[in-house]
N, C-alpha and C positions, 0 to 999 in steps of 0.2 A: 374492406379486408377483415375478415373473421378476426377474431381477438386468439391469441395462443391459448388466453386462459377463461376458455369457454366453459369448461365442464363445472360441474355442481362444485363449489368450492369444502362440503360437505364429506365429500368422497376422497380428498388430499390429495388428488390427481392433477397431473397438468395433460398438455397433449403428447409432448414428449412421449410419454411414459405409456403411450398405446401403441408406439414404434417400439419400442425396450421392451425386452425379454424380464428385465429387471420390473421393469413396469407393470407389466401382465401380473407378475406374481402379486404386488399389491391389488392389482386391480382385482384378481381373483380371492385374494383374502377380504378385501372389500364384499364380495358376492356372498362368500360363505357367513360373512357377518348377516350380511342382508337375511340368508335363509333364515335367519335366528335358530339352527338348531334342527329346520325340518329336514325330512328325507323323503323328498316327491320324487311320483313317477317322473317321468319322461316327459310328458307330457304337460303336467301340471308344474316343474321344473320351467318349460318353456314359456308358459305365462307369467309364473316367476320374474323371469329372464327379462321378460319385455317391460315389466314396470320397473327393474331394475336401470334398464337401458335407458328407459325415458325420464327417468330420475337426476341419471348421468349426465347426459346430454341435453338435462332442462327445457323437453318438450313435451312436457306432460300434456298440455295441451292440447299441441296438435293432433300428437298421438288419439286424445281422447274423440277429437274432432273427427278421426281417420274412423274411429271407433261407432261414432253416433252414425257417421254417414253407413257400415257396414248392417248397424240395429236397424234403420230405418228401411234400408233392403229386406228385412228377413221377410217384412211379411208378403212380400213377393212369391217368394217360394214357398209360404206355406200355403199360401192361395192356389199357387200352381199346380201342387200337391192334391191338396183335397178338393176343388173345385173344376179349374182344367184340366184335369187328368183323370181324376177320378169320376167326374160328373159329364164335365161337356162335351170333352173327347170321345167319350163311349156313348152320349146319345146322339150326337151329328158326327156323321163322315161327310159331309160338306154343309156349304151356306147353304141356309133354311130361304127361300124366295130372295134373296139378294139385297139383305138388309143392308140402310146405310149407315155404317160402325158411326160417321163423323156426327150423324144425326142423332143418334143414342145418344152420346157425350153428352149434345147438347141439351136432350133430355133430361137426361142425370146433370145437369150442372156442373160439368165437367171439363175445365180449360186447364191448360198445361204449359207447362217451358218447353218441355224435353221428353224424352221416350221414358225416362228412369220418372219425372215427375209424373208422366200421367199412368204409369205404373203402379208408384206407390197409391193413388189414389184410389185407383180401380182396385188393389188388395185391400186396400182400407174398407171400401164397399163393400166387399165380398166377404169378409170376416167379419165383419160387423150386419152380414145376410140382410141388405138392404139391397131392394130392386132385382133380386136373383133373378127374376124372368126374363130381364132385358139386358142383363152381364152376361145370362147364357148366351142370347140372338149376337150379341158383341162379341163373346168369347169365340164364336163357331164363325162369326165373321173375321176374326183376329187370324184365329187356325187355319182356315179354306179359301179366305179370299186373297187375291192379288194384291191387292192393296191394303188387306187387314193383313196382311207378312211383310210388306216393305214399310208399313209404318213402326212395326215392331220386331223388325230385323234385328235391329241392335240391342233388344230388351230383353228380358228374361222370361215373363209372365205368359207369353204361349208359345215357347218353344221346348216342344216334347220332345221326346226322344223316338226316331223310324228303327222299324223292321232294317237287319241290314241284310244287305243283296250285293254277296261280293262280287257278283258281274255286272251290278248295275249301279257302282258306290257314285256314279257321277249322272246327274241329271240334266238334258239339255237346258244350255243357259240361254235366256229370252233375250235379256239387254246386254249388249257388248258396248266398253267402251273403253278407246284407247288410253293409256297414258300419256303424258304430256311430258314429264320430266324427272329427274333423277335424285326426287325426294322421297324418303320412305313412304313406301307404296301400302303398307300396312299399318296401320297404329296397335292391332291386337283388339281386344274383348275390354269394354267399358267394365266398370268397376260389379256395373249390376249383372252384366251378361256372365264374368270370371266367374260372381258369387255363384252365380246359377247353377253352372257346373262346378263350382263346389260343393253345394248342398246336395247335387244329386250322385255324387258321391255316395256309398252305402258304407265307407270306411272300414274296410275289410280288414284292416291291421287287427282289429278286436273278437275278429275270427281266426287270425293267421292267414288269410286267403288273398290276402295283398297283392296278390299275383303282377298288378302293375309292376311292382316292385322285384319281384322273385320269379316271374315268368309263371305259365302255366304247364303243368307238367302232364303228361300221359297217367293214364291210372294204375298205380302199383311202379311207376317205372320214375327213373329222373331223367329220363328221355322230356323233350319239349314239345308239346303241340304246336300243330301247324294249320296256320286256317287256311281257307278251301282254296287262295291261291298260292300256298305255299310256303307262305313266310312264317319262319320259326318264332315260336311266340315267348321270347324268352325275358321279357319284361325288361327293366333299367338295367344298360350297363353298370353305372355307377353305384346301383344298389340305394337309391335314392329312399328314403322314409315318408313315398308319396302320399299313402294314406293317412298318416299323422300330419304331415303339413296341410293335405286339404281338411282333414278336421279342425285344426287350428284358425285356418284363412276364413272357414264357415263363421268360424265364431266371432271373427272380428283381428283376431291376433295376429296380424302382419308380421310383425318383428318376430313373434314369435315360432310363427310359422319358415320363416325365413332364416332361423336361426337351426331350427328342426331338420331343413332343407341341407346345409352347409353343412353338416354334420358329413355327410357322403359326398356333396356337391358342390365345394367351395368355391370352382367355378363358375356357378351356377350363371354369371351375369352371362355364360358361353353358351349357355342351353337352354332351353323354352320353346316358345313360340315361334315356328317357322325354321327351326333348326331340327329336332327331334320328335320322333313319337313313336318310339321303341314300347313305352310306358302306357301309350294310348291303347295300342293294338293291343296288348296284354290285356288292358281291362276285362275285369272279371263279367262286364255286358259285353257275350259276344254275339250276342241274335239282335242286339239291337243299336244304337249310337254307343257309342263310348264314354267316359267322361274326359273333356276336353283341357287334359294334365297340363300340356304346356304351356297352355294358355293361360290358367292357375298359376305357373309356377309363374311365367313373365310378369304378371297381375302381381302377385307377390313384391317380387323385385320393383319393378314400377312404385309400386307404392310405398314401400322403403326409402327407395332414393329420391321421393320426391319430398319425403319430409323434413325438414331443417338437420343438416347434417347426417342425412341420409348412406351419403356416400361414407362417410366416418362411420357408422353405424356396421355398415355390412362390411368395411374393410375390416375393423375390426373383429369381427366374427369370423374372418381366416384366418385371426393368427390366434385369437382367444376365444373359442366356445367351452363354456360350462358344460355342455349337455353331452360333450364327448370327454368321458373321465380318461381314457386313453391316452390321448393326444388334446388337454385342455388349451396351450400355448407353448412353444416353439421349442424345441431341446437347447440345450447348453451346446456351445460351440465347438465343432467334432473335430476341426481341425484339419477337415477334409474339404477338397476343392474337386467342383464338378463341374465338364461341360460340357451345356446341353447345345445339340448342333440344330436347329429349327424351332423357330419360334412359333407355330401353329398352334391348334388346340393341344397334342400331343406335349408338344413342348412346353407352354406354358401353365400346362398345367401339373407338367412332371417338376420345373421349376419350382411353382408353389409346395407340392410336398416336400419336396427336398429340402428348401431352406427352413419349412418347420421343422425338420429332420436335424438342423444345427448345422449343414453343412454351408460352405460358400460354393457359389452358383454364378458362373459365368455363360451367359448364353449369347449363339450367335445367330444369324440368319442372312443367307444370301441377300436378300432383299433390300431396298434402301428403308431404314426407320428414320422417320422426321422426327428430329427434338423435341419434345413438349416445353412449353413455359417451365422452366426449372423453377420459378414460385410454387407452381401445385408436385412437380415431379422429383424437385428434388438433386436433378444433374442437369449440367449446365451442359451447354455443347460440347464441351471437352472434356467430356465425362466425370469430370468434378464434384463431390458432393456436396451440398448446400441444402440447408435449413428450407423447409417446405410449411407453407400455411394449411391451415384446416379448410376444406370444403364445406362450406355451409348451404349453398343451396346448388340444385345439378344443373342450372342454365350458366353456371358458371364454367362449367367444361364441355355443356352440351352444343352441338353443330349440327344446322341442319343439313342431311346428305349429300342434296346438290353442290353444298360449299365449303363442307369439314375439309380439312388439313387431309388428306389422305395420307394416314401414319404410318401404313407399311408395316404394321403388329400386326401378329395374328396369321400370318402365312394363307392358306385355302383359301381362311373367315376372311381375309380380305379384299382377295383378286378372286374368289371364287363363287361366294356367296352375294348376292344381288341384294339391291335396296328394298326387297322384302323383308329383309332382318336388320334390324337399328346397331348400326356399325359404331356408335357411340358407345357401344356396350367392349368392343375391342379398349377403347378406350381404358375403359374404369376397369379391366383386367389389365391392363398393361402399368395403370396405378398403384393397384395390389400387390405388383412386383417391383416397379421401378424405384418405390420408396424404401424397400428392405434395404436395411445397408450391408448385408450380406451376398448381393445380389446387382450384376452388372448387366447391361447386353451392348451389343455391338450389330449394327445394321452393313451390311454388303463384306462379310465377311463367309464364305462357303466352307464347308468342309467336304475337304477331297483334294481343293486346288488350294485355297489361302492356306488351310492348313490341315492336319492329317491327325491320328491319335499319337503317332510316334513323336512328334514335335510338339505336340500339346502334353506328353506326358516326361520326355525329356528336357525339352526348352522353357516350357513354361510352370512344369509342377503339379498337372493336373493329376489326380487321383483315378478319375472316370471318366469317361466321354459317352454321352448318351447320344443319339443317331433318332430324330425326330422328323425326319427329312421326307415326308410322307408324299409330299406332291408329286405325282406318276406321270410318265412318259404317254401320251396321246397314243392310241391303239390309230395304226393308217389302217383305211380300207382299200380293199382294190378293185379301183376305177379308173377307167381310162380318162388320161390327162388329169389326173388328181395334182390337185396341189396348183393348179394355173390359175391364171389373173383373176381374181375373184373367190377361190375357195381356199380355204382357213381351217386350222383348228379350232376347235372350243377353246383353248386354253388361252391360243394366240390372241384372242376377240375379248376374251375376259378379261384376261391381262392388261392389254392395252387398253379396254375402256374402262374399267376399274381401279386397276394399278396406277397404269399408266395416267388415266384421267382424263380420256378423249372426253367425255362427255360435258367438261367442266370449260366452259366459252373462257375462262380467264388463261387456261395451259395451250402451250402449240402441238399438243399430241396429235399425231397424224394415225386416223384408223379411217379409211374410205371404204365405205357399204353402198351397194345399189339396191333397187328394187327390180325385180320380187325378190325374195329372202327365203330361201329354204333350208333347213336343220336336218342333219341325216343324226337319227339318235332316238333312243326312247326311254333314255332314266331323265333325272332331275337337273342336270348340266345341261342338255337339250331344250329343255324347257324352260331351263335361264336363260338358256343363248336365243330364243325364240320370242322371249318379251322384252329382253335386251336390247337386241335388233329391231326388234319392231320401234322401240322410243328410240334409239340412238338416230336411227337414221334420219327422224325429222330433226332433232336437234340438229344435227350435221348438218342440212341441207341449208337450215337456216341461221347458224355461225357461217356458211358458204358464201350467204347471199347479202348476208353483213357486211361481210368483208370485200365482196364484189363493189358494193353499194359503193363503201370508202374509200376504195384504190380507184375505181373505175374499171367498167367492164372492155375498154377498150386494150387497156392495159393488162389487165390481165391475161385476156385471152391472144396478146400478141406474142406471149411465150406457151401457150399451150400446143403439142399437138392434135393433129386430128382425134386421135381418141379423147385426147383430153377435153378437147372440145364436146365433142357429144354428153361427154359428162357432166361437164359443167352445167351444159344448156338443162338438163335432166333435172340439175342440181336446183337451178333459178327458177326452174317451173313446179319444182313440187315444194320449193319452199313458200309458196304463193295459195300451195292448195293446203285443204284441212281436213279431207276426206278422199272418199273414192280412190284409196290404196288397195295394190291386193295385199290380203291378211298374209301375215308369214305363216311357212306350214312346215311341220315336223312330220316326216316321214319315218316310218317303222316299218320292220321286215316282218313284224309281227303283227295281230290285234293285239286292241288298246289295253285290254285287260291282262294281255302277256307283258307289259312293257314293265319295266323296272319303277319306273313313275307312279302306272297305276298301281301296284303289287305292295310296292312301300311307303308311297306319301300321294293320294289320288287327291287329296285338298290342292297341291298346289298346281296339280292340272286343271282344276275348277277356276284358280286365278288367272290359269293363263288363258283359258276358254272365255271368261268375264272381261279377259282384253283383247279379244277377237283373233286368239291363236286357234290355226287348224290342225287336226292331228289327222295323218293319213295313213291307213293299217295296210298292209301286206306287201311293203315296196319293197323292190329290192334293185338300187341305182346299179347301173353300168358305164356310163360313160357319162362324163361334163364334154356337151359340144361346144365347140368354141367360135366366137366370129372370127370376123378377117383381122383381128386385135391379138387374139391368142386368150382374149378374156371370154368366161363362161358364159352362153346364154339360155343353154337348156339342158337338162339334167334327163338324159335318157333311161330309163327303168327299164325290167323285163316284163313281159304282157303288154308290150308295146306302149305301156304310158310315158308321156311328157309332163316334163314339167318346167315352164319357163323361168327361167334363175337367172340373178344375176350377181348376185351372193352367198354360195354354199358354204354353212359351216359346219363340220363335221365334230359329232358328240359321241363316238363312237367308245368309249371308254377311255380308262387308262392302266397303266402297271404301273408298281412300285417304284420308288426311285434307285435303282442301282447304278446311278452313274460313277459312286465315288469308285465301285468294283470296274464297272463296264467300261467306265472313260477316266478315270484315275489312275486306273491298275493297282489301290490298295489290296493289302490282304485280308479281305474279311469273306468269313465263309459263306455260301449261297447253299441254296436249296430250293430247286426251280426259281420262282420270281420272286425270292422272299430271304434275307438274312437268314441265316442258320443258328437255331439256337444249339451252347452246349449239352452234351450229356446231361440232364439232371437239372437243366435250367430252362426255363422259359422265356428270357429277355436279354440274357449273357449270351455274344456272340464269340467273345474273345478273351481271355486272360493270361497276361502275361507269365510267364514259368518262373521269373525270377522276381518282378517288384509287386506281382500279383494284381496290377494295375489292368483295368478292364472296359469293355465296351459292350454296350447295349442297343438294344434295339425297339421300338414302339411305334404306335401308329397304322398305317398304311402298310408300312414292312414288315408288318405281324400277319402272317395268315389267316390268325384268329381276330384279331381286331380291324381289319382294314374296312372302309366301307362307308362310314359315315365318322360326322364330327363328335359322337358323345361313344362313339366305341375307342376312338384314337385317345380321347380323356382318359377314360377306363383304364387303358393299357398304362398310361401313365400312373393312374391311381393303385393299380395294382405291380406292378413292375418295380417300382421304386421300393418295394421291400426286398426284392433282390438285391438293389444297388446296394443297400443297406447292408444286405448281407455279404456281399464280395467287399465293400470299405472294409469292415471289418478284418478282411486279411493285409491289408496293405497297412504297413506302419509310419505313422506319424512323422513326417520328416522335415525339419527346417529348410527353408529355401537356399540352396547354395550362393556363396557370392559368386555375382557375376550371374545369377540366373535373370533369365529377362524377365521384363518388369511388363505384362500384362495392359494396362493402362495405356503405357506411353506406347506398346506396340501397333495396338487394335487402332489407336486413332489416326487417322487419314487424315492429312490436311496439305493444300496448297503450297508449296515450296516456293514456284516464282512459273509467271507465265511471261514469256520474254515474245516479241514480235522479231521476226527474220525477215519480213518482207510485207507487202499489202495484205496479203491473204495466206500467209504462214505462220501459225505460232509454237513455239515449243514450250512443252506443259513438263512442268517435273511435280513429283505428286513424292510427297513424304509416307510412305506407308512401311515402317518398317520388319511388320508380320510378314506384309505380301513378297519385300524383296527376298527374303530370305528363298524362295524357291521360286523367283521367276526367271526364265531364262530367254534369250533373245528372239523375240518373234511371235511370243507369246500376247494373247490381248484381253482388254483388262474393259470394265463396263463404268464409264466417266458420268457423274449425274451432281450436280449441287443439291441442295436441300430448298424444297420450297420455301420452309418458316424463315431461309435469310436470304431469299432471293429476292430482289429490288422489286416494286412493283410500281408501274408506271398507268394511273388511271385504273382501267380494267384488266388491264394487261398483267401477268405474272413473269419477270422474265427467269423461266424454268424450262432447264431443257429437257430436252430429249434424253432417251440413251444413246449414248456416244459409244463407239469401239475405239481403244484405242490399243498400236502397237507400241509394245516396250523392245524401245531401241538402245537403251542406255541404261545398266539398273549398277548403282551404287551402294552395296550390301552395306558396307562400313557404317555407311549414313543413312540406308534408310531408302535412298532416292530413288523413284524409277522416271525416267523419260520420255516421252515420245513425241513425235512431229505431226501439228495435224494445218489441214488445209479448210481453211474458211469453204466451204462450200455453200453456204446458206443456209437459213434454218437454225438449229442448234449449235452448230459447229460457232457459228458467230457469238457465239454469247461465252464462247473459251475465256476470250480476252478479259471478261467483266471479272474473272476471280482473282482474290487478293492474297497475298502471300500470307500462310497461316489460317487462313479459311479452312474449317473444317467441308469434306466432298467423301462422295462414297466413290471408291476406285476398287470394283469388283473384280477379282482374279486371283490369279495368273488361268486365263483361260487358253481352250486350243492348245496346242505340241509344239514344246520349242522345235525352232528350224533346224533343220539338220546341216550341219554345217560341215560340207565332208573334207578329203585330204587329197592333195594333188591332183583336182581335177581340174578342169579347162570349163570356165562358167561363164553363161551369158546372163546377168542380171538386167531384168524388163521394169521400170517404172514407169507410169504416167500420173502425174497431176502429183503423186505423193513417192517420186524417185528417191527425193532425202531420206524415205524412210529405210531405202537398200543400204545405206550409207556405213552403217553398224555390221548388217548381214556382209557387204563387200568385203569389211575389215577383217571380218572373224574368221570368212573364206580365204583372204589374201596369207593369212597368218597360220594358216595350215596350209598353205603350200599351193593354193590353187592359181591358177590364171585367170583374172577375172579381168570382164569386157560390161562394161558397165552403161546402158541405153536410158535416158531419162529423159522422157516426154513432157513439154509445158505447151500451155496457151500461149505465152506472151513471155520477151524476155524478163520484165520485170517480174517475174513468178521463180526465175532461177535464185535459187540462195546456196550457202554452202560448197560453192563451184571447186573452190581449190580444197574443203576437206575432200569432194568427191572423187578429185583429182587423184588425192592418196591415197584412195580407200582401194584404187584399182589399178590394173594396167595400163587400162585405155578407157577413155569415158566418150562417150556421144551425149551430146545436146540436139535433142529437136524441139525446132519453134513451129509451133502449127498456125495460129492464127494472125499472125505478123513478120514483116521480114524478120530471118533471124542476124544478131550481129555478133561481135567477138568469138568469131572461129564456130559459131554454133551451124547446125545444118536445117535448112526450109523444110518444112514437111510432120506430117505425123511420125511419130517413133516407128510405125509400122512401116511408114514410106522408106526410112533411113535404112531399116535393116535391110528392106528388100534390095538396096542398092549398096548394100554395103559388100567389101569383100571380105566374110567370113571364116574363121578358122575354123575345125573341126571341134567339137562343142561335146563333152561329157554330161552335163547339168544346164538345164535351160529354169530358172527360178524369177515370177513375173508376179508384181502388184500391183495394184489399180483399181479403174473402175471394170463393172462387167463386161461392156464392150468391146475395151481396150485388148481384157485378158483373152477373150473368144478369139479378136482378132489375131493374137498371139498364139492359139493353138492353131486355128485355120491354115495359120502360114508356116508353120511348123509341119504340116504334113505336104506341104505343098513345094516347100524350099527341100532339096536334097542333102543341102549341109544338116541345117535345124532337123532332120528326121532321124539325122544319125545319134542326135544324142540320147543316150541311155535312159534318162530321168528328166522328165519337165512339168514343174511344177507351178501351179497356180496357187495363189493365196487370196484366203477369202476373207472380206470384215464385215461384209453387209448381205440381207438384211440380217439384224440382229436385236433381241430384247435384251429377253432378261439374264441369257447369257450363262444360266446355270445347266447346259448339259442336258437338255432334253426336256424340262417342262414346259416352255411356253410350245416351243416346234418353229417359232419363226425362222428360224436359222434352216429350217429341213430342205434337204439340198440332195440330188440324186446323183448317183453314179452307176458305172459297170462295174460291178464284182470279179473276182479272176474265175469265177464259171461261166461268167458269159451273162449273169441277171442282172436284173435291175433292183438296185436297194437306195433305200433312206438312210442319212448319218444326218447327225448335229454339225457343223460347221463350225458352231460356237467351240465346240471339243474336239473337234478333226479339223485348221482352217486351211492347213497345207495340202491339198489333193493333185493328183495325177491325172494332167490334163488333158490326156489323151483318153480317159474313160469317164470325165465329169460331164455333167450336163449340162453346157452354158446357155441352151433356150429354158431348159426349167430356172435356171440362177437370174434372166432377164426377167419371167414373168414373177420371178419371188422380189425382187428388186422395183418391179413397177407395180405393185398392190396399191399400194399409195401415193403416186405421183402425181396426183393431179393435187391433193393435200399436202404434201410436199413441196411443190410449186407454190402452192397459196401460203404457206408459213412465211418461203423465203420473203415473197412478197408482202409479206405484213411486216415481219422485220423491217424491212428497208424503209415501208412505210411510215413506222412508226420512229425510227429513229429521226429523222428529222422533226418530226413534228413535236415530240416528248423529249428531244437531247438526252436521249436514254445514256450514252456514252460519250 
C-alpha cells in the first residue's frame, strides 16, 4: 500500500493537503516560490508546472523516461515530413515493380522488435542520408502495397494525409473479423501514432486560428460554416485549448499538456477517443484528413495515468490548476446545498464545477451505483466517510471490461456506450468526485418519484435542484406487429447487456436474442447495437451450451415448451460453430451518406464494417412477419424487400426525458420536447417567489446541448454560472431543528426478510425518503449489490431487477413491505438478504392503487393473492364490500389466510394442482369464479401472472354479471427493467385510447390499466421475450444449490 507521506518532504505537504482547500493554498504558495518571480506565458507556465509536479510526486525519473521516449520518436516525424511526404509521395503514386520490402530491410541490415523500433531505425537512416534510393523504394512499398501498409498500420512514418471526399469517407473493408468478447475493442493509438498526429498539427493558436477550439466561421460573419454533409463546424463545445495541448505533447510535455487541457475540460477522462470529434471536424485541414485530436487527448491522459501517482496528479489538477488564475483552487464553503439529479456526463461535470465553487453537492441517480473499495473511495457501504489511501499505480483500480464490476456511475456513458471506450475512465471520474468532502451520491433514487424539488427544498434544506436526467425515451416506429417476440428497443437491449451485465458469465441476467439479427436506424446507437448484438449472440449460446452440459439436456428440455425447444436446439448447434453466420444488418431509410452515423462519426462505421456488419440503404420497414409462436421471422419492407430476422432491434432515436412532468405530474414548464427556461435565463426553469430556491436543466433536456456527451458536459460548464447567480438570491439559513437527515434517509437497507411459507417471503425495507411518498400499490425495483453478493465458484449470486409491490408503509419508521413469491430465478435470492444490508429499492413507481368508496369490489389474485390483502383492507375501510378470490397451485402455498378473511367480506381460495383442503375450492381461480353465485360488482381488480389476468378479461365479457362492472382493472408488474418511466422501454405496453386508437405506454409508470382496453396478446409477447433464458436461470440456480450449498 502506498505511503500517505509519499510527497517530496521539501514541499512540507502531505497527501491530505491535496484534498483540502487550506492544503491547496499552501501548495499554490509553494508553486509561486518555485516560479522564483518569473512571469511566464501559458505554455512556459505549463512546462514549469510539469517540472514542479514531477518533483512534488518524486517521479522525475519516470517522467524523464517518458520524455526520452518522445524524443526518440521525434526523428520519425521529421523524416516523414521531409522525406516521405515531400520526396517519395511526390515521386511514386504506386509501388514500383512490386519490390520486397522485407528483403530491402535485410539488405539494409535492419532488424526490429516492433513497428516503433523499425520506424526509428528507418528514420535514423533517412536523416543520415544513407541508402536513400533503397529507402525511397521501401517507402513507396510501405505507402502503396497492402503488405507494407499492414506492417506500418500502427506506426506513423508512412501515415500521410489523404484528400477528403465527403461522399466517400469509407473505403471498402477488405478484411473482416468478428469480435469474440467484451474486452476493450479499441486500445487507441500507440505513443508513436499519437505523436504523429500531434506533429501533424500546425498549432493554429499561434495565429489565433485554432478552429478546432472555436469553430470555423463564414467570412465576415459570426455564423458557423457547415461541411459538405451539412454538419455545423462549431469546434470544441468545451472551448478546450487544443492547439496548445498538441504543441506541448509534440514536445514531450505530457503533464503540461494535461494541465492545459484540464483548464477547460477537467473531466477529460470522459471525452477523447471514441467519444467526441467536434474538434476534429472543425480542424483547419478541411480538404484533407484532419488531426486526430481525440486520439491525442486520450493518449495524453493515458501517459499521465501510467506514471506513478498518475491518478493523483490528474485528480489534483481538477482541484488546483495554477494555469487557470481565475479558479486556481476551490472557493470557500458557500453554505449552499445543491441536489444534482442524474450522474451522466452533464451531472458529473456539473458536480465538479459546483464543488469547486464551494457548494455542498448531493447527487442522485435512478440507476444502481455499486460501492467501491472504501480504501480508495473514502466512502463505505453506509455512506460514512473514511480515510482513503493514495493510488500509486493505475492497475490498483483498473479492471478488464469483460470482468469489471459494473459500477452504474455515468448514466448513458455506462449503459449506452459500448466496449469501444474504456469504462475504467468512469471509475476515475467517480473517484475525482467521491473523495471530495462536500460531495455525496446515492444510487437508486429517481427525481420525480423518490424525491421532488418541493421535498428537496422543504424537507432537506437544498437551495437548488439541477436536472441532468437526459436519458431519452425511445422513438417508436410504425410497423405492423411492432414489439412482438424478438423485437426490442435499442435502449432495452443495451441496458440489459451493459448495465445488467448479460454478457458476463457470472451473472444471471436474462437477455435472449436469435440469428439473423437486424437493426433499424442510422445513428451511432444503431451501429453500437449491431456490433454488440453480433458479439453477444455467440457469448450467449456458449453460456447456454455450457449450462445445458452441466445440468443435462434431458432435464432442461423436460420443462421447455415447443418454441423454447426449437430455440434451444438453435443455440446448441450454433455454439459448436465459429463461422458461416449471417452478418448483422443495419437498415436505414436513406443513403449511407445521409445517415447520422456517417455524417457525425464515420469512423464508427468503419470499425463496424471491420467486424462484418452490413449497412443496407433506402429501406422502409412495413411489417414484422411472425411465426406460429408470435415471434418475428421476417421483416417485410417497401419495394418488396424482405429480410429474414429473428431479432429486431429498433434504434430510431430518442426524445428528452420529461417523465417528471409527463408521468409524475411535477410542475416544471415545458417548451415543446424540452424544459423551458425562464425569461432572462438559459438554464433556470423555475424560481420560487418566496425562498428564491430554483431548478435548472442540462444536457439532453436543453435544445442547444442535446445530442452527445461533450455537449452535455458543456452545458454544465456554462450553466453553473447561472446557478451561482441564482444562489446569491437565497439567504443562508441554518437547518431547522427536526429537519430530515439526508444521509440517514437516503440510505436504503433491508429491515427483515421473513419466510411465510416454502415459496413466499415478506420483505421489509428501511427507506425513510421513499416511504414519505409511497402509496399502496406502487412498485419498486429491488436489487442487491454485486460488490456484496456471495460468490460461489464462478457464479455471483446477484439478482436481476425485481418488481416489488408496496403493501405496507410505515412512514414513521420509514419501512416499506411487500410479499414476494419465489417463482425461480432472481426471486429465489431474496431470502439471502441480511438485516441491515444495503440494497437498491428504487421507486416508488407506478400510480397509487385507486381506493374507491362504498363500492362492491371483486379482487382476484393468482399466486400473489396475498398482495391484495392491504388493498382489500383499504377498500373495506372505505366502505366497500369486498369479495376476495385467491388462486394457488397447492394448499401449502396459502399463507395469511386469517388475515385475508379479516380483510374482506367473503374469501374464496382456489387450489389448482391438488385436492383442496380446509374448505377451499378445487380448480383454478377462473373455474371457481365461473361457478360462483356472483353479486353485481362495481369494480373488478386483478393482479397476477399475464395468463390469469387475460382469462379474467375474457371471462368479464362472457359473464353477464362481471360485464356490468363499471371499472375493470388489471395491475401489471412485469416485464420491467430500469423502472425509470420510459428510459429502457422494456415495460412498453399497448392499449386502446378513448379515440379508439392503439397507443403505447410505460407500465412502470402506469401499472393499473383498464382491462377492456388493454392488449393482453402484446403483454404475453413481452413476457415471453426471454422465456428460455429465464427457465435456464431457474434450473441453473436449482442446480447450484445442492452442489455448492449456497443457502
